[in-house]
N, C-alpha and C positions, 0 to 999 in steps of 0.2 A: 504494500502501498504506499509507494510512494509519489504519488501524483493525486493532483486535488482530488481525478473522478474516481481514482479510489477508495480514495477516501469517503466521498459521499459516495456512493455504491454500497459501501461495508458499515453507511452510518445507521440502519434505519429509522428514528426516533429523528426527526426533522433532516430526513434526506429528500425529498421533496422541495422541502422551501429550499434546502439550500440548491440542490440541483436548478431551480426556477433563477436565487439570483448568481450564481454564479454564470446561468444563459443569458439574467443583463449586463452582468460585467463581462461579460464575451462579446457585446452586440457592440457597447462601449472600449471596442480595445484595448481591455485591459487585459496584459497577461498574469501568472498566475502563477505557485507553490503551495507546498508546505511551509507553516512558517509558523515557529511556538507549537506545533503540533495541528494545526490550524489550518485551511484556509485561504491563503492574504494574496487579495490583489492588487496587481501593482502597477503603475507603466513609469517606463525607461530610467530601473533601480526603485523606484521608491514606495514606498511603501504606498495603500492608498486608501486600503478598507480589508477587512476579512472577517468569516463569518463565526461564529460563539455559537454555538447549539448550549443550551441550559437546559434545565428539567421542563421548566414552565415555557419555554421562548426559546425562537431562533433571532441570534442580534447579529442582526450586518454595521460593525464598527468602520466607520469611519476616521483614520486618523488623526486628520487635519479639518474633520468636521467643524471648529467652530467659525472656520474658514465660511463655511457655504450658504448656499441663500435659503431658505427655508419656507416656502412660501404656503407648504401642504402645513407647518407644525405637526413633520412628522418625523425629527433626532429629535432626540433627550440627549441626558444627559448619564454617562456610563455608572459615574458612582458620588459618589453628596463632592470631590472630591477633585474632579475632575476639570478641565482647564479647557486642553485640545479636544481629544477623541469628543464623538455625538455616535449614538446608535436611532437602527431601528428597528424597532422589537416584532418580532412576526409570530401569529400562533396556527396558523395557518396557508395553506396554499394558496386559498382566496388572497387573506390580507398582498398575498406576494401579487396577486393575477391583478388586484384595487389600486395596490401603492406604485404599479412599472413605470406608467408614465413619471411619476413622482421619486424613482427609483435612478431611472435614467440621466434625470434633468439632474443627481444627485453627482452620479459617477462623473459623470461632462465635467460638471463644476471642479471637481475632486483636483480632474487633468489638467483641467484649467489654471488652476492654484498650484500643480507643481510644474509646469509649464512656465508661467508669471515670478515660482518662485518662492510664491509667499510661505511668512511665515507665524504662525499661531501666536499671539504676542503671550509671555509666560507670567502675570504679575505679581503670581503667588510666590512661582520661583524668586523674581526680581525683589519681590520686596519682603522677604520673611523675617520674620517678628518669634526669634526664639522667645521659646521659655525664661522667666524671673529665675526656674531652679537649674537651666539650664547655661543659661550664665557663668552664674555663681560659682556650677563647677568648672565651664572653660574658665572663667577664671583665676580662678588659684589651683588650673593642672594647666599647666602653658605646651607639656606635652598634647594634650589632648584638645584643648585649644587649635594649633596648628596640624592636630590631625585632620579636628573637623573643617577646618578650615580648606586642608589639601581637599575634600574631597566634592563631587559634582555636587552643578546644584540642587540636580535631583533624589542624590544621596540625601544632602543638608536636608530635602522636607522631609522626606520620607521620618526621617529622623523627629524633629521637628512634630510630623505631626503622629505619633506614635506616644511618645512625651506628652504633647497637647490632649490624647486620647484618656488620660489621666484626670480623672478631675481632683482626687484630694492629693495633694504637693507629697506625703509620704511615698507615692502611687509615682511617682512623675521621680523621687529620685528615686527610688528606686528602679524606673525603666532606666532609667541614667549610669546607674551602677551596672546596669546589666548590659548595657550597649558601648562601653566603652572603650572593651578590648573589637569587636566587630567595627568601631568608626577607628580604634589609630590601624585595625589589618585595612584599611580605606575600603571599608563595604557601608549598604547602604540596608536600611531596614529590613527590606524585604530578599535581602544576599545573606543573611546568616547563616 
């Protein structure tokens, strides 16, 4: 199962929806490959969209969906902290058929955004506010501060989201203590 067609043929649940979405992507001239274990659609080497089968729905995620016009209002956020990606959620083949014109327009707009070299602004990465507990720890540990500063903006943000996800100060401090070795190793929260 090294190709997208094989993946979809073996999918079972959501196979019909993924086949229809793949057909629309191919109509729009996109390339395809398996990336992260899922069918991904590309344009000139850039990732445009990926299929994401879940238990209750199948999603088509546009990597730079925040840039795309959405007059039909079918794009939603992938998660609470999502900045660039947007998803279309489908629950059956009828959804894909009903949304086909809007999906074609989204695929073509995504290709145009890539051709124009557009980038999604990432204000949450650019204006990262560190929680007080992390600031205190970094002030008291220059080596940890240097390691944190050397992380990519996305990795820094992952740690900030992890730490600030705790409501109590004691839990935030415990998370920072546990994170320190991974930060020193240059890893983000999801890479531990």
